[in-house]
C-alpha positions as CSV (number, residue, x, y, z in Angstrom):
1,M,-54.6,0.8,-34.6
2,K,-50.9,0.2,-34.8
3,I,-50.5,2.7,-37.7
4,E,-52.1,5.2,-35.3
5,K,-49.8,4.2,-32.3
6,I,-46.8,4.7,-34.8
7,I,-47.9,7.9,-36.2
8,S,-48.5,9.3,-32.4
9,G,-45.0,7.9,-31.5
10,L,-43.4,10.1,-34.3
11,L,-45.7,13.0,-33.4
12,I,-44.4,12.9,-30.1
13,V,-40.7,12.4,-31.1
14,L,-41.2,15.4,-33.4
15,M,-42.5,17.6,-30.6
16,V,-39.6,16.7,-28.4
17,I,-36.8,17.4,-31.0
18,T,-38.7,20.7,-32.0
19,G,-39.1,21.6,-28.2
20,S,-35.1,21.0,-27.7
21,I,-34.2,23.1,-30.7
22,A,-36.3,25.8,-29.2
23,V,-35.1,25.4,-25.9
24,F,-31.4,25.7,-27.1
25,A,-32.4,28.9,-29.1
26,D,-34.0,30.4,-26.2
27,I,-31.0,29.7,-24.0
28,E,-28.7,31.5,-26.4
29,K,-31.0,34.6,-26.4
30,D,-31.7,34.9,-22.9
31,D,-29.7,37.2,-20.9
32,T,-31.3,37.2,-17.5
33,S,-30.2,35.8,-14.1
34,N,-31.6,32.4,-15.0
35,D,-29.2,32.1,-17.8
36,L,-28.1,28.3,-18.2
37,L,-25.1,28.7,-20.4
38,P,-21.7,27.5,-19.4
39,L,-20.6,29.9,-16.4
40,S,-16.9,30.9,-15.6
41,V,-15.4,30.0,-12.4
42,I,-14.6,33.6,-11.9
43,D,-18.2,34.4,-12.1
44,L,-19.3,32.1,-8.9
45,K,-21.5,33.2,-6.2
46,F,-22.0,30.5,-4.0
47,S,-18.7,29.8,-1.7
48,C,-19.3,25.8,-1.9
49,N,-18.3,26.2,-5.5
50,K,-15.3,28.3,-5.3
51,N,-11.9,27.5,-5.5
52,L,-12.3,23.8,-5.7
53,S,-9.7,21.3,-6.3
54,E,-10.1,18.5,-8.9
55,E,-10.7,16.3,-5.5
56,E,-13.1,18.6,-4.4
57,I,-14.8,18.9,-7.6
58,A,-15.3,15.1,-7.7
59,K,-16.7,15.2,-4.5
60,R,-19.0,18.0,-5.3
61,F,-20.4,16.0,-8.5
62,D,-20.9,12.8,-6.2
63,E,-23.0,14.9,-3.8
64,V,-25.0,16.4,-6.5
65,N,-25.8,13.2,-8.1
66,E,-26.5,11.4,-5.1
67,K,-29.0,14.0,-3.8
68,Y,-31.3,14.3,-6.6
69,G,-33.6,11.8,-8.4
70,F,-34.3,12.0,-12.1
71,Y,-36.1,15.3,-13.1
72,E,-35.8,16.7,-9.9
73,P,-35.0,20.6,-10.2
74,F,-31.5,21.6,-8.8
75,S,-31.2,24.2,-6.3
76,L,-29.5,27.4,-7.4
77,E,-25.8,26.5,-6.0
78,D,-26.1,23.1,-7.4
79,T,-27.2,24.6,-10.8
80,E,-24.4,27.1,-10.9
81,F,-22.0,24.2,-10.0
82,I,-23.3,22.3,-13.0
83,R,-22.8,25.4,-15.1
84,A,-19.2,26.1,-14.2
85,Y,-17.7,22.4,-14.1
86,A,-19.8,19.8,-16.1
87,N,-19.4,19.5,-19.5
88,P,-21.7,21.8,-21.9
89,V,-23.2,19.9,-25.0
90,K,-21.7,21.4,-28.3
91,N,-23.8,19.7,-30.7
92,N,-27.3,20.9,-31.6
93,S,-27.7,18.6,-34.8
94,L,-30.1,15.6,-34.8
95,T,-27.6,13.0,-35.5
96,R,-24.6,12.1,-33.5
97,G,-21.2,13.4,-34.9
98,I,-19.3,15.5,-32.5
99,I,-17.1,13.3,-30.2
100,T,-15.4,14.4,-27.3
101,R,-12.5,12.8,-25.7
102,F,-11.4,12.9,-22.2
103,D,-7.9,11.5,-21.1
104,V,-8.0,9.2,-18.0
105,N,-4.6,8.8,-15.8
106,K,-5.4,7.7,-12.3
107,K,-3.4,5.8,-9.7
108,R,-3.9,5.0,-6.2
109,T,-1.8,2.7,-3.5
110,Y,-4.0,1.3,-0.7
111,D,-2.9,-1.7,1.5
112,G,0.6,-1.9,-0.5
113,I,-1.5,-2.4,-3.8
114,T,-0.7,0.3,-6.5
115,A,-3.7,0.5,-9.1
116,T,-3.8,2.5,-12.4
117,I,-6.2,3.2,-14.9
118,K,-5.4,4.9,-18.1
119,G,-6.6,5.5,-21.5
120,S,-9.7,7.7,-22.4
121,V,-13.4,8.1,-22.2
122,W,-15.5,9.7,-24.8
123,V,-19.3,11.2,-25.7
124,D,-20.5,11.4,-29.0
125,E,-23.1,14.0,-28.8
126,G,-26.6,14.6,-30.5
127,V,-29.7,16.4,-29.5
128,I,-31.8,13.2,-28.6
129,N,-29.5,10.3,-29.4
130,H,-26.0,10.2,-27.9
131,S,-23.5,7.6,-27.4
132,F,-20.6,7.0,-24.7
133,G,-17.6,4.6,-24.0
134,G,-14.2,4.4,-23.3
135,D,-11.0,2.6,-24.0
136,L,-9.2,2.1,-21.0
137,V,-6.4,0.0,-19.5
138,G,-6.5,-1.0,-15.5
139,T,-3.5,-2.7,-13.7
140,A,-2.8,-3.8,-10.3
141,T,0.2,-4.7,-8.2
142,Q,0.3,-8.0,-6.4
143,P,2.9,-7.8,-3.4
144,A,3.6,-10.5,-1.0
145,G,0.6,-11.5,1.0
146,K,-2.0,-10.0,-1.3
147,T,-4.1,-11.8,-4.0
148,I,-5.9,-9.8,-6.8
149,K,-9.4,-11.5,-7.0
150,K,-11.2,-9.2,-9.5
151,L,-10.6,-6.2,-11.5
152,T,-13.7,-3.9,-12.8
153,A,-13.2,-1.4,-15.1
154,Y,-16.1,1.1,-16.0
155,V,-17.3,4.3,-17.4
156,Q,-19.7,6.2,-15.8
157,I,-21.9,9.2,-17.2
158,E,-24.2,11.7,-15.5
159,C,-26.1,13.9,-17.8
160,Y,-28.1,17.2,-17.0
161,G,-30.7,19.0,-18.8
162,I,-33.6,21.6,-18.7
163,L,-37.0,20.2,-17.1
164,G,-39.6,20.8,-19.5
165,S,-40.3,24.7,-19.8
166,T,-39.4,25.9,-16.5
167,G,-35.8,26.8,-17.2
168,V,-34.7,24.6,-14.2
169,I,-31.7,22.1,-14.7
170,G,-32.1,18.5,-13.4
171,K,-30.6,15.2,-13.9
172,V,-32.0,13.5,-17.0
173,Y,-29.9,10.4,-17.6
174,S,-27.3,8.2,-15.6
175,G,-25.2,5.5,-17.3
176,E,-22.4,3.1,-16.5
177,L,-20.6,0.5,-18.5
178,P,-18.7,-2.1,-16.5
179,S,-16.1,-4.9,-17.6
180,S,-14.7,-7.4,-15.0
181,V,-11.6,-10.0,-15.0
182,T,-11.3,-12.5,-12.2
183,N,-7.8,-13.7,-10.9
184,N,-5.8,-11.3,-13.2
185,T,-3.6,-8.1,-12.5
186,S,-4.9,-6.2,-15.6
187,I,-7.9,-5.5,-17.7
188,N,-8.5,-4.0,-21.2
189,F,-11.6,-2.1,-21.5
190,S,-13.2,-1.0,-24.7
191,K,-17.1,-0.5,-24.6
192,S,-19.7,1.9,-25.5
193,K,-23.4,2.5,-25.4
194,V,-26.3,4.5,-27.0
195,F,-28.8,6.5,-25.1
196,S,-31.5,8.9,-25.6
197,A,-32.0,12.3,-23.5
198,V,-32.1,15.8,-24.1
199,L,-29.2,17.3,-22.3
200,L,-27.2,20.7,-21.8
201,Y,-24.2,19.0,-19.7
202,Y,-22.8,16.2,-18.5
203,S,-19.9,14.7,-16.6
204,I,-18.0,11.4,-17.5
205,G,-15.1,9.4,-16.1
206,G,-13.2,6.4,-16.1
207,F,-12.7,4.1,-12.8
208,L,-11.3,1.0,-11.6
209,D,-12.6,-1.2,-8.6
210,V,-10.1,-3.7,-7.2
211,E,-11.1,-6.6,-5.2
212,Y,-8.5,-8.6,-3.3
213,N,-8.0,-11.0,-0.5
214,N,-8.4,-8.5,2.3
215,G,-10.7,-6.0,0.8
216,S,-11.5,-3.6,-2.1
217,F,-11.1,-0.1,-3.2
218,T,-11.6,2.2,-6.3
219,V,-9.1,4.4,-8.2
220,S,-11.2,7.3,-9.1
């Protein structure tokens, strides 16, 4: 019985891998309006995706990620947004090996406290198995009358892929890596995580939550 289950599991994995490679191949060959390859911002059709600032892009990502559950098909305008602004997967091999890094350098002043998060986040891409992580340093000033209670640095990733054989994009994975310190004005972050998903695009970022005696805020 155990051997049969193991064999069945291996067959399922092979089917998923084979299907994934076929999907990537079909996308590269397809030249229809349902093409899911990366899209240039100059080719956008929906006004909600045009001429966006960095802040507006981040807000749109939040809207899309909150709007859908896992494996729910995206609307045409949200699919267009992902194709134009998310990071396309570059590696179609069965093992991880293509590491893409993104610089993080953010600063925010709130209620007299200036906080920063700097460093980099990264993704190690495969077809099924991937990993993500970051190397970050977070800091917060502590002016008179303010007491830093807790700093939480974290990396967040959202992944998008094809839903079955429909040719429609949906959310297939969401992950977060947090690390916290208390009663300190700085934090060093270095963590990573392995996950499995069949994806075409992803978005990733590094953030810092600041809790102090009068409230809290996020550097994002």
